[in-house]
C-alpha positions, 0 to 999 in steps of 0.5 A: 124946287128947293129942299130943306137941308137935313137937320144934323144932330149937334155934337155933344160938348163938355167944358173942363177946367184943368188945374195942373197945379204943382210938382208932377201935376203938369206932366200927368195933365199933359198926358191926360189931356192928349188921351182925352182928346183921342177918346172924345174924337173916337166917341163923337163928343167935344171936350173944351179945356181951359187951364187955370192957375191953382196951388203953388203955380197960382201963388207964383202968378197971382200971389194966392193959391186959389184966385177968383178967376180960377173959382169962376172958371170952375163954377162955369165948367161941367167938370174940373180935372185936378192933378196935384198941388203942394211943394215944401218951398211954400211951407213957410208961408202963412197958412192962408197962402199955402197951396193946401188952403187953396184946395180946402177953399175949392172944396168948400166953395163948390160944396164938394161934400162927397169924396169917392175913392174906388180901390180895385185890384188890377189882376196884373198888379197883384204882385205889386201890392204890399200884401200877399196876393191871396189877401188882395186878389179880391179887393174891390171897395170904395171909400166914401169920405165926407169932405167939407166939414170935420176937423179940417174946417171946424171952428175954433182953430188956431195957435195962441200963447199961454203961460205954459207956452204955445197952444194949438187947437182944431175942432172936429165938428159935424151936424146931423145934416152933414152926416146924413147927406154923406151917409145917403151917398154911401148907401146908394153906392152900396145898393149898386154893389154888394149891399154892405156899408162899414161906417168908421168912427171913434164913437168910444171916445169922441162925441162927434163920432157918437153923433156920426154913428147915430145919424148913420143908423137912422139913414140905414132905416131907409135902406133895409136891404143894406147890411150896416156895420161899424168899426173904430178907425184904429181897427178899420186901419188894421182890418184894411191890411189884415183882410181888405176883401171884407169891405164893400163901401167904407163910410167915414169922416174927413180926417179918418177918410184921408188916412184910410184911403191912403192905406187902401191905395197901397193895396193896389201896389202904388198910390199912383194908381188911385183915382177919386171924385169929389161931388156935390148935389148940384154943380161940377165935380172935381176929379183928381188922383189921390197922390200928391205933387211929388216935387222930388221927381217933378220934371224927370218924366218918371211919374205914374199918370194912371191915377189921373187917367183913371180919374178922367175915366171917372169924369167921363162916366159920372160927370158926362154920362159917357160910360162907354168912353170911360170904360174904353179908357179903363180897358186900354190902361188894363191892356197896357198893364197886362203887357207888362209896362210899368212906370218906376213906382210899379217896377217890382221884378226885372221882367217889368218893362219900365217906361217913362210918364210920357211913354206910358201915355203914348202906349195907352194912346196907341190902344185907343186909336 
């Protein structure tokens, strides 16, 4: 007499496209890859990685910053994990062949219109902030930045010769629908948090900002429980260093969000601490640290991998719904920081235990076992 084999539940599996890019990118990617392997084994799911050329590394291998093969791999994945791109040695190339153009193409090709940048103070790092502890110890905000329109994508743009010399121009442009969909993301996030949205614009000067404000107010009518306020971008920049704890969710356009999120990053003590997620309504998201490629320290094993690790934690929670795994990784990072371990960008006193990029990865890995 034979018995049917008991059906085993198939292990969950997720496909990740890795884009190490340039500068310190390969170093922090190596650390993050190893950490994610440990986390996935511990929580019983499988991660399948495929590394692809992107940015300067793609220019070296394929002659362009964003090859079609990389785009196709990204489209076929469940999530994209990007480290950093860019190097001054590519600055003399035509605009369409520079690494940054590849990044813009990635965002537009996948319609990654919503950039989410959380800024939360880690208690053990309050002394590392550029502001006094009493100003940052309660900071917990999110910058919601529109990512696929605005001045970075607007037409016309270019440089022309005139009788008075060369003239350069870019166009800041938004449609009602583009403002509406990013505003809805901000209000939905605020609903899960402290129910406050601050929309940042320059409506006193720019027509495009007047449309931004009008459409944001219309969206707010569907979220009566959310408190909506408005600030001009220059005031918002000042308020971030004057009283950052007043903010919950900051909603803003592509250019303003680029600037404000970098200011907000320094509230945490280092831009090397800030993760981000770039999302679309239907398709894979891109998870990446906010910092750049830092080519001046590339290959020295001194980069801070934590922003990319935190981006990986966001990926686990948002893209894969593996919330416990993401929280577990975040807690391991916090424990190591609580024990005083720091990469060089976070060292502010002699009592800090300075470690390399790879050593930081090893210490966090030990906490995950």
